[in-house]
N, C-alpha and C positions, 0 to 999 in steps of 0.2 A: 647528195647536196654538198656543195663546197662553201665553206665560210671563211671570210677574212676577219681575223680577230687581232686586236692590238690596243696599244695605249701610248700616250705621250704625256709625261709629267715634267713640269719644270719647277725646280726648287731653288730658292735663294738661301744660301748658307752664310751666316756672318763669320764662320770659322770652319776649318776642316771638320767634317761631321761623319762619323761612322753610320752606316745604314745597313739594315737587313730587309730584303724585299721578298715577298711571297707572291709572285706574279706569274710563275711558269705554269703551263698547262699540266694537269695532273698526269702521273705516269700511266694511269689506267686508260688514257686516250693516246698513248704513244704511237700505236699502230695507225691512228687516224691522221697523224701530222704529216702534211705534204711539204710545207715550208716551216722549219723550226722557229719557235718564238724566242730567238736569241735576244738577250738584253743588250741594247746599244746605249752607250753613255757619251755625252758631248759636254765637256771635253772628255777624251778617253781616259779611263782610270782602270786599274786592275780590278777584276771581279773574280771572286772564288765562290764555290757553291757547296752546299751540304744538304742532307735530308734531316728534317726534324723528327721528333718522336712519333709523329703521325704519318711519316713517309712523304710529306710535302717537300718539294724542291725549293730551296731558299738560296738567295744570292747575297753575298757580302761585298761591300765596297766602302771606301772613304771618299765622300764628296769633298772637293776642294772648296775653299772660301769663294764666294761668288755664286754665279748661276750654273746649274747643272741640269741637263736634259736627259731623261731616261725614257727609252722608247723600245717598242717591239712591234713586229708586224708579221703575222703568221697565217698560213692557210691550213685548214683542218677539214677533213672529210666528216660528214655527219649522215646518219641514216635518213634524216628528214622525217622521222617518226616522232610523234608526241610522247610525253612521259607515259610509261605503262600504268594502267589502273588495274588493281587486283583486289576487288572487293571481298574476295573469299580469304585473303591472307589473315591468318590467325595470330593471336597474341600468345606469347610464351609466358608460362609461370616463371617468376624470378629464379626459382631454384633450377629451372631447366635451361636458362640462358647460357650461351657460351661465355667463358670467363672474360674474353676480350671485349665483350659488349657491356660489362658491368660498369665500367668507368663512365659510360654514357647514360647511366641512371642517376648520377650524382650531381649535386649543385655545382655551379661554376661562377666565374666572375660576373657574367651578365645574366645568368639563369638561376635565380634564387628559388630552388625547389621548396625550401623550408617555408618561405613566405607564401608560396602559391599552392601548397598541398591542399588546404581546406577549400580554396577556390576551385581547384581541379576536381576534387571529389564531389563537391556540391553541384557543379555544373555538368560533369561528365560521368559520374558514378553510375547513372542509370542507362548509359548508352551501351550498345553491343560492343563487346571487346573486339580487338583486332583493327582491321582497316577502317570499319565504320567509326570507331572511337577516334582514331587519328584524324579522319576526315571531319568529324564533328569539331575537333579542336581547331583545325584549319578554318572551317566555316566560321567559328566564333572569332578567331583572331582577325580574319578578313573583314568581318562586319564591325568588330569592336573598335578597330584602330583606323583613324583617318590618315591617309597618306599625304605627304607633302615634303618636298626637299627643304622648305623653310623650317620644318620641324626637326631636322637632323641634329643630333647631339651625341658626341662620342661617348659620353658617360651614361647614357640612358640604359637602364637594365630592363629585364622582363617585368619586374615588379613596377618600375616606373611606367613602362608602357601600359600595363594593365590599369594603372591609376590615371595616367594622363590621356590615354586613348588617342595618341598621335604618334607618328613616327615614319620611318622609311623601311625598306625591305628588311634590313637587319633587325629592326625592332619587332616586326611581325614574326620573324623567324625565332628570335630569342624568346618571345612570349610562347609560341607554339612548342618550342623545344622544352622549355621549363614545365609546361603543362603536361606534355607527354611523359617526361621523366617522373613527374609527381604521380602519374597514373601507372608507373612501373613499366613504361615502354621506352627502351633505349632510343635516344635521339641524338644525332650529331649534326653540327652546324657545317654548312657548305658555302663556299663562295666561288664565283666563276663568271663566265660570259653568258649573257642571255639577250639575244637581239629581239627585234619586233616582228620577225618572220611569223606569218600566220595570224597576225592580229590586225585590227582595224586602226587607222589613224584617228586622231592626231598622235604622234609619237613624241615621247619625252627625250631629253638629252641622253646621249650615250653614257652608260655607267656600268660598273660591275653589279652583279646581283647576288643576293643571299637567298638560300633555301635550306632545307634540311632533309636528312634521311632517317627513317624510322626502321628499327629492326623488327620484322614480322615474318613469321612462317619460314625462318631459316635464312633470310637474306635482308639486305638493306633496300628500302624503297624510297623513291623521291617524292617529297611533298613541298608545295610552294604556297604558303598562306598569303603572301602578298598578292599574287595573281589568282590563285585558287582555281586554276583550270590547267589541264595538261598542256604543256608548251613544247615546241620543237626548237632545235638548235642550241640546246643547253651544253656548255663546255665547262667541265669542272676544272678548277684551279687547285683548291685545297679544302681539307676537312679538319675539324677540331671540336673541342668542347663548345666553344662559342667564338665570337669575333676577336677576343683577346689572343687566341691561338693563331689566327690567320689574318692579321691586318695586311693591308697592301704593303705597308712599309713601317718598320721601326726606325726612328731617327734618334740617335743618341746625342742630342744637342738641340739647340734652337734652330728651327728652319721655318721658311715660309713657302707654302705651295702657291705658286703664282699662275700656273696653268695646269689644267687637268682635262684630258681627252681620252675617251674610250670608244672603240667601235666593234661591232659584231654585225657583219653584213653578208648576205648571200652573194656569191660570185656566180655569174653566168657567162655565156658567150664563149669566145675562144679560150680564155684563161681556164674556165672550168673544163672545157673539152680537152685541153692539153694535159690537165691534171687527172683526167679520167674519172671526173665526178659524175 
Protein backbone atom coordinates (compact mmCIF):
# COMPACT_ATOMS: atom_id res chain seq x y z
CA UNK A 1 0.00 0.00 0.00
CA UNK A 2 1.24 3.51 -0.84
CA UNK A 3 0.30 6.50 1.30
CA UNK A 4 0.53 10.19 0.56
CA UNK A 5 1.16 12.06 3.80
CA UNK A 6 1.75 15.72 4.41
CA UNK A 7 0.68 19.01 5.87
CA UNK A 8 0.40 22.73 5.24
CA UNK A 9 0.49 25.26 8.08
CA UNK A 10 0.27 29.00 7.69
CA UNK A 11 1.50 31.22 10.54
CA UNK A 12 1.25 34.97 10.91
CA UNK A 13 4.21 36.33 12.87
CA UNK A 14 4.23 39.94 14.14
CA UNK A 15 8.05 39.80 14.36
CA UNK A 16 10.85 37.42 13.33
CA UNK A 17 10.16 34.24 15.32
CA UNK A 18 12.42 31.23 15.94
CA UNK A 19 10.64 27.88 15.52
CA UNK A 20 11.42 24.22 16.15
CA UNK A 21 9.30 21.74 14.20
CA UNK A 22 8.84 18.04 15.02
CA UNK A 23 7.17 16.92 11.80
CA UNK A 24 9.45 14.51 9.96
CA UNK A 25 8.62 10.84 9.56
CA UNK A 26 10.43 8.78 12.19
CA UNK A 27 13.74 7.18 11.19
CA UNK A 28 12.27 3.73 11.90
CA UNK A 29 10.22 4.17 8.69
CA UNK A 30 13.14 5.45 6.58
CA UNK A 31 13.23 2.39 4.31
CA UNK A 32 9.52 2.88 3.52
CA UNK A 33 9.87 6.46 2.25
CA UNK A 34 9.44 6.73 -1.53
CA UNK A 35 9.28 10.54 -1.76
CA UNK A 36 10.97 12.27 1.21
CA UNK A 37 8.98 14.59 3.46
CA UNK A 38 11.17 17.65 2.91
CA UNK A 39 10.06 20.78 4.73
CA UNK A 40 9.23 23.58 2.29
CA UNK A 41 8.91 27.15 3.53
CA UNK A 42 7.34 30.09 1.71
CA UNK A 43 9.00 32.51 1.73
CA UNK A 44 12.22 30.45 1.66
CA UNK A 45 14.25 30.59 4.88
CA UNK A 46 17.32 28.62 6.05
CA UNK A 47 16.41 25.38 7.84
CA UNK A 48 18.76 23.31 9.99
CA UNK A 49 18.04 19.95 11.60
CA UNK A 50 19.03 17.91 14.64
CA UNK A 51 17.96 14.84 16.60
CA UNK A 52 16.48 15.33 20.05
CA UNK A 53 17.18 13.09 23.06
CA UNK A 54 14.53 10.59 21.87
CA UNK A 55 16.00 10.33 18.37
CA UNK A 56 13.22 12.39 16.75
CA UNK A 57 14.22 14.54 13.76
CA UNK A 58 13.64 18.25 14.45
CA UNK A 59 13.91 21.29 12.17
CA UNK A 60 14.96 24.82 13.18
CA UNK A 61 14.18 28.05 11.38
CA UNK A 62 13.44 31.71 11.99
CA UNK A 63 10.13 32.78 10.48
CA UNK A 64 10.20 36.35 9.14
CA UNK A 65 7.65 38.93 10.20
CA UNK A 66 4.41 38.42 8.30
CA UNK A 67 3.00 35.22 6.82
CA UNK A 68 4.97 31.99 6.43
CA UNK A 69 3.72 28.74 4.91
CA UNK A 70 5.25 25.43 6.06
CA UNK A 71 4.47 22.34 4.02
CA UNK A 72 5.53 18.82 3.13
CA UNK A 73 4.21 16.13 0.79
CA UNK A 74 5.63 12.61 0.94
CA UNK A 75 4.94 9.10 -0.31
CA UNK A 76 5.38 6.18 2.09
CA UNK A 77 5.05 2.46 1.55
CA UNK A 78 3.02 0.64 4.16
CA UNK A 79 2.34 -3.05 4.74
CA UNK A 80 -1.42 -2.48 4.73
CA UNK A 81 -1.65 -4.62 7.87
CA UNK A 82 -3.45 -3.52 11.00
CA UNK A 83 -1.68 -3.01 14.33
CA UNK A 84 -0.51 -6.37 15.75
CA UNK A 85 -2.48 -7.77 18.69
CA UNK A 86 -0.52 -10.01 21.08
CA UNK A 87 -2.81 -11.01 23.99
CA UNK A 88 -0.11 -13.31 25.43
CA UNK A 89 2.46 -10.50 25.87
CA UNK A 90 3.53 -10.59 29.48
CA UNK A 91 4.29 -7.78 31.90
CA UNK A 92 7.80 -7.44 33.33
CA UNK A 93 8.57 -6.98 36.99
CA UNK A 94 10.08 -3.52 37.48
CA UNK A 95 13.39 -5.01 38.60
CA UNK A 96 13.61 -6.94 35.32
CA UNK A 97 12.94 -4.01 32.99
CA UNK A 98 15.76 -2.75 30.73
CA UNK A 99 17.25 0.45 32.12
CA UNK A 100 16.24 2.48 29.04
CA UNK A 101 12.53 1.81 29.70
CA UNK A 102 12.51 3.08 33.30
CA UNK A 103 12.08 6.73 32.29
CA UNK A 104 8.71 5.76 30.84
CA UNK A 105 7.45 4.68 34.28
CA UNK A 106 7.82 8.20 35.67
CA UNK A 107 5.36 11.05 35.83
CA UNK A 108 5.71 13.83 33.25
CA UNK A 109 4.23 17.20 32.30
CA UNK A 110 0.89 15.81 31.07
CA UNK A 111 0.90 12.41 32.82
CA UNK A 112 0.61 12.81 36.61
CA UNK A 113 1.17 9.28 37.84
CA UNK A 114 1.17 10.47 41.46
CA UNK A 115 -2.41 11.77 41.16
CA UNK A 116 -3.66 8.71 39.28
CA UNK A 117 -1.96 5.85 41.16
CA UNK A 118 -4.90 5.15 43.48
CA UNK A 119 -7.33 5.38 40.57
CA UNK A 120 -5.23 2.94 38.56
CA UNK A 121 -4.87 0.32 41.27
CA UNK A 122 -8.52 0.59 42.33
CA UNK A 123 -9.73 0.10 38.76
CA UNK A 124 -7.12 -2.26 37.30
CA UNK A 125 -5.42 -3.99 40.23
CA UNK A 126 -7.64 -7.03 39.71
CA UNK A 127 -7.07 -7.35 35.95
CA UNK A 128 -4.66 -9.93 34.50
CA UNK A 129 -1.16 -8.54 34.06
CA UNK A 130 0.38 -7.86 30.68
CA UNK A 131 -1.54 -7.21 27.47
CA UNK A 132 -5.01 -7.73 29.06
CA UNK A 133 -4.24 -5.04 31.66
CA UNK A 134 -3.11 -2.50 29.07
CA UNK A 135 -6.16 -3.30 26.96
CA UNK A 136 -8.41 -2.84 30.00
CA UNK A 137 -6.87 0.60 30.50
CA UNK A 138 -7.50 1.45 26.83
CA UNK A 139 -11.08 0.20 27.07
CA UNK A 140 -11.62 2.40 30.09
CA UNK A 141 -10.13 5.53 28.50
CA UNK A 142 -12.09 4.94 25.31
CA UNK A 143 -15.39 4.73 27.19
CA UNK A 144 -14.63 7.31 29.89
CA UNK A 145 -13.69 10.21 27.62
CA UNK A 146 -16.02 11.93 25.16
CA UNK A 147 -14.27 12.95 21.95
CA UNK A 148 -14.72 16.37 20.35
CA UNK A 149 -12.46 18.93 18.67
CA UNK A 150 -14.36 21.63 20.56
CA UNK A 151 -12.94 20.07 23.74
CA UNK A 152 -9.31 20.55 22.66
CA UNK A 153 -7.14 22.42 25.17
CA UNK A 154 -3.36 22.51 25.11
CA UNK A 155 -3.06 22.58 28.91
CA UNK A 156 -5.28 19.55 29.67
CA UNK A 157 -3.40 16.83 31.57
CA UNK A 158 -4.23 13.18 32.23
CA UNK A 159 -5.66 14.14 35.63
CA UNK A 160 -7.80 16.83 33.99
CA UNK A 161 -9.01 14.35 31.39
CA UNK A 162 -9.96 11.85 34.08
CA UNK A 163 -12.02 14.47 35.90
CA UNK A 164 -13.46 16.36 32.90
CA UNK A 165 -14.13 13.25 30.77
CA UNK A 166 -13.71 15.12 27.47
CA UNK A 167 -10.84 15.56 25.05
CA UNK A 168 -9.12 14.72 21.78
CA UNK A 169 -6.76 11.87 20.88
CA UNK A 170 -3.82 13.29 22.86
CA UNK A 171 -6.00 13.40 25.99
CA UNK A 172 -7.08 9.76 25.65
CA UNK A 173 -3.41 8.90 25.19
CA UNK A 174 -2.16 10.91 28.16
CA UNK A 175 -4.76 9.29 30.42
CA UNK A 176 -3.90 5.76 29.27
CA UNK A 177 -0.15 6.42 29.49
CA UNK A 178 -0.44 7.75 33.05
CA UNK A 179 -2.57 4.78 34.13
CA UNK A 180 -0.13 2.29 32.58
CA UNK A 181 2.83 3.91 34.30
CA UNK A 182 0.94 3.90 37.60
CA UNK A 183 0.54 0.13 37.11
CA UNK A 184 4.33 -0.24 36.53
CA UNK A 185 4.02 -0.69 32.77
CA UNK A 186 6.41 1.51 30.73
CA UNK A 187 4.43 3.64 28.28
CA UNK A 188 5.64 6.24 25.79
CA UNK A 189 3.63 8.83 23.87
CA UNK A 190 3.60 8.74 20.05
CA UNK A 191 2.43 11.13 17.38
CA UNK A 192 2.10 10.63 13.64
CA UNK A 193 -0.15 10.24 10.63
CA UNK A 194 -3.24 8.03 10.75
CA UNK A 195 -5.75 8.15 7.90
CA UNK A 196 -9.26 6.76 7.57
CA UNK A 197 -8.28 3.70 5.52
CA UNK A 198 -10.24 0.66 6.60
CA UNK A 199 -12.90 2.63 8.48
CA UNK A 200 -16.47 3.57 7.65
CA UNK A 201 -17.58 7.15 6.88
CA UNK A 202 -18.32 9.83 7.89
CA UNK A 203 -14.69 10.95 8.13
CA UNK A 204 -13.42 13.79 10.26
CA UNK A 205 -11.07 16.55 9.13
CA UNK A 206 -7.47 15.60 8.45
CA UNK A 207 -5.26 15.80 11.53
CA UNK A 208 -2.25 14.27 13.18
CA UNK A 209 -2.95 11.44 15.63
CA UNK A 210 -1.70 10.44 19.07
CA UNK A 211 -1.31 6.91 20.41
CA UNK A 212 1.14 5.14 22.73
CA UNK A 213 3.46 2.19 23.01
CA UNK A 214 3.62 -0.08 26.05
CA UNK A 215 6.66 -2.23 26.86
CA UNK A 216 5.56 -5.85 27.25
CA UNK A 217 7.38 -9.14 26.75
CA UNK A 218 10.64 -7.56 25.62
CA UNK A 219 9.35 -5.08 23.04
CA UNK A 220 7.17 -2.02 22.48
CA UNK A 221 3.57 -2.59 21.36
CA UNK A 222 1.13 -0.09 19.83
CA UNK A 223 -2.10 0.84 21.62
CA UNK A 224 -4.65 3.46 20.56
CA UNK A 225 -7.23 4.32 23.25
CA UNK A 226 -8.96 6.92 21.09
CA UNK A 227 -9.92 4.45 18.34
CA UNK A 228 -9.43 1.29 20.44
CA UNK A 229 -9.34 -1.03 17.44
CA UNK A 230 -6.35 -2.16 15.37
CA UNK A 231 -5.80 0.33 12.53
CA UNK A 232 -3.79 0.31 9.32
CA UNK A 233 -1.70 3.03 7.71
CA UNK A 234 -0.13 4.34 10.91
CA UNK A 235 3.01 6.40 10.18
CA UNK A 236 5.08 7.37 13.22
CA UNK A 237 6.60 10.84 13.47
CA UNK A 238 7.93 11.08 17.02
CA UNK A 239 8.00 9.55 20.50
CA UNK A 240 8.47 11.03 23.97
CA UNK A 241 7.21 11.09 27.53
CA UNK A 242 4.11 13.03 26.49
CA UNK A 243 2.97 15.79 24.11
CA UNK A 244 5.36 18.29 25.70
CA UNK A 245 8.26 16.36 24.12
CA UNK A 246 6.77 16.08 20.63
CA UNK A 247 4.68 19.15 19.76
CA UNK A 248 4.18 19.88 16.09
CA UNK A 249 5.97 23.16 16.60
CA UNK A 250 7.62 25.25 19.27
CA UNK A 251 7.32 28.96 18.51
CA UNK A 252 9.56 31.26 20.50
CA UNK A 253 7.39 34.33 20.28
CA UNK A 254 3.81 35.34 19.54
CA UNK A 255 2.31 33.76 16.42
CA UNK A 256 -1.12 33.06 14.99
CA UNK A 257 -1.89 29.82 13.17
CA UNK A 258 -4.20 30.93 10.36
CA UNK A 259 -4.44 27.69 8.35
CA UNK A 260 -3.89 24.02 9.25
CA UNK A 261 -4.20 21.09 6.84
CA UNK A 262 -3.05 17.48 7.22
CA UNK A 263 -3.57 14.55 4.85
CA UNK A 264 -3.02 10.79 4.95
CA UNK A 265 -4.45 9.18 1.84
CA UNK A 266 -4.00 5.89 0.05
CA UNK A 267 -2.57 6.27 -3.46
CA UNK A 268 -3.66 3.90 -6.22
CA UNK A 269 -3.55 3.73 -9.99
CA UNK A 270 -0.51 4.65 -12.10
CA UNK A 271 1.27 6.54 -9.33
CA UNK A 272 1.18 3.53 -7.01
CA UNK A 273 2.24 1.19 -9.81
CA UNK A 274 5.18 3.41 -10.71
CA UNK A 275 6.31 3.38 -7.07
CA UNK A 276 6.05 -0.40 -6.94
CA UNK A 277 3.46 -0.40 -4.15
